[in-house]
C-alpha positions, 0 to 999 in steps of 0.5 A: 519519500526517500530514506537513505538509499531507499525510495518508499512509496505508501499507497492506500485507497482514498476511502480508508485514509485515516481509518483504523482497521480491525480484524487482524492480530492488532489494529492497523491505523491508515495514518494520514501522516504516512499515507497522505500525499499526492492524490492520484489514480491507480495507474499513477500509483503503479508507476510510482511503485515501479520506481520504489524500493519499498512499497506499503499498500493498503486497500482493495483497489491498490492491492488488486492492481498490484496483483494484476501487475504481478508486483504482489503475489496474492498469497503475500497479502494479509487482511484486516477484516476484508481490507488487504495489505501488502508490502514490496521490498526490492533487494 
């Protein structure tokens, strides 16, 4: 999705789409309105993320892949229970 000059990519693990995550200061809704789009594999998601200026990631698979690709530092990850969430903003 494009918003002004920014290209936003939102990625979640398929199994948590539509769920409300507990365990943080506030509940976190993995909203279908925001996260649902093209179903793809992790490699496709990483490729899209590399083209984005803003990324919003939630789920063990995608956040771990982003850490492995050095797009996210592990200390920048927050958790809702045992589910990781990370954001990337390229300036």
